[in-house]
One Martini backbone bead per residue (centre of mass of N, CA, C, O) as a GRO file, in nm:
protein
   74
    1SER     BB    1  -2.352  -1.704   6.137
    2ASP     BB    2  -2.331  -1.477   6.337
    3ILE     BB    3  -2.213  -1.152   6.348
    4ARG     BB    4  -2.171  -1.143   6.668
    5LEU     BB    5  -1.912  -1.362   6.633
    6LYS     BB    6  -1.758  -1.140   6.456
    7GLU     BB    7  -1.460  -1.030   6.273
    8ASP     BB    8  -1.321  -0.891   6.009
    9VAL     BB    9  -1.534  -0.813   5.801
   10GLU     BB   10  -1.546  -0.920   5.444
   11ARG     BB   11  -1.644  -0.868   5.138
   12VAL     BB   12  -1.579  -1.112   4.844
   13GLY     BB   13  -1.884  -1.175   4.733
   14THR     BB   14  -2.105  -1.373   4.514
   15SER     BB   15  -2.328  -1.588   4.462
   16PRO     BB   16  -2.518  -1.716   4.212
   17SER     BB   17  -2.789  -1.645   4.400
   18GLY     BB   18  -2.688  -1.365   4.574
   19ILE     BB   19  -2.500  -1.425   4.808
   20PRO     BB   20  -2.312  -1.310   5.041
   21VAL     BB   21  -1.955  -1.310   5.077
   22TYR     BB   22  -1.722  -1.386   5.352
   23HIS     BB   23  -1.468  -1.270   5.554
   24PHE     BB   24  -1.361  -1.406   5.882
   25ARG     BB   25  -1.357  -1.384   6.238
   26TYR     BB   26  -1.362  -1.509   6.528
   27ILE     BB   27  -1.378  -1.419   6.824
   28ASP     BB   28  -1.061  -1.494   6.941
   29SER     BB   29  -0.960  -1.576   6.637
   30PRO     BB   30  -0.714  -1.624   6.380
   31GLN     BB   31  -0.898  -1.760   6.183
   32LEU     BB   32  -0.994  -1.778   5.856
   33HIS     BB   33  -1.314  -1.732   5.697
   34GLU     BB   34  -1.589  -1.857   5.491
   35GLY     BB   35  -1.919  -1.699   5.431
   36ALA     BB   36  -2.221  -1.639   5.576
   37MET     BB   37  -2.491  -1.435   5.687
   38ALA     BB   38  -2.770  -1.457   5.868
   39GLN     BB   39  -2.882  -1.168   5.833
   40ASP     BB   40  -2.905  -1.180   5.528
   41LEU     BB   41  -3.092  -1.441   5.510
   42LEU     BB   42  -3.344  -1.326   5.649
   43GLU     BB   43  -3.424  -1.167   5.385
   44THR     BB   44  -3.393  -1.415   5.150
   45HIS     BB   45  -3.354  -1.706   5.350
   46PRO     BB   46  -3.524  -1.787   5.625
   47ASP     BB   47  -3.529  -2.115   5.599
   48VAL     BB   48  -3.191  -2.129   5.674
   49VAL     BB   49  -3.264  -2.008   5.961
   50THR     BB   50  -3.155  -2.049   6.298
   51VAL     BB   51  -3.181  -2.105   6.653
   52GLY     BB   52  -2.988  -2.153   6.899
   53ALA     BB   53  -2.948  -2.226   7.230
   54ASN     BB   54  -2.758  -1.948   7.253
   55GLY     BB   55  -2.921  -1.732   7.040
   56TYR     BB   56  -2.788  -1.785   6.779
   57LEU     BB   57  -2.741  -1.780   6.452
   58ARG     BB   58  -2.803  -2.017   6.188
   59VAL     BB   59  -2.675  -2.203   5.907
   60MET     BB   60  -2.787  -2.400   5.630
   61TYR     BB   61  -2.552  -2.488   5.406
   62SER     BB   62  -2.708  -2.725   5.245
   63ALA     BB   63  -2.927  -2.487   5.126
   64ILE     BB   64  -2.675  -2.343   4.991
   65ASP     BB   65  -2.422  -2.170   4.763
   66VAL     BB   66  -2.239  -2.178   5.031
   67ASP     BB   67  -1.932  -2.219   5.179
   68PHE     BB   68  -1.784  -2.335   5.467
   69LYS     BB   69  -1.446  -2.206   5.533
   70GLN     BB   70  -1.122  -2.216   5.540
   71VAL     BB   71  -0.857  -1.967   5.509
   72ASP     BB   72  -0.578  -1.898   5.342
   73GLU     BB   73  -0.316  -1.692   5.402
   74GLU     BB   74  -0.095  -1.465   5.205
   0.00000   0.00000   0.00000
């Protein structure tokens, strides 16, 4: 969930606990997704952010009230 891996980022809402929710595409991927940004969570929920072996930030979605999902475009 590292913003450095994403493009076409658009905030679409806020979770009940106050976490910003976004639509985005992974760089070089046409599929639209919805989820949180690790960089936001470093400020408010640092305990749910880890660093992967590749050096990018990851979010433990099981510990927050935002779901990571694919979004159908209309």
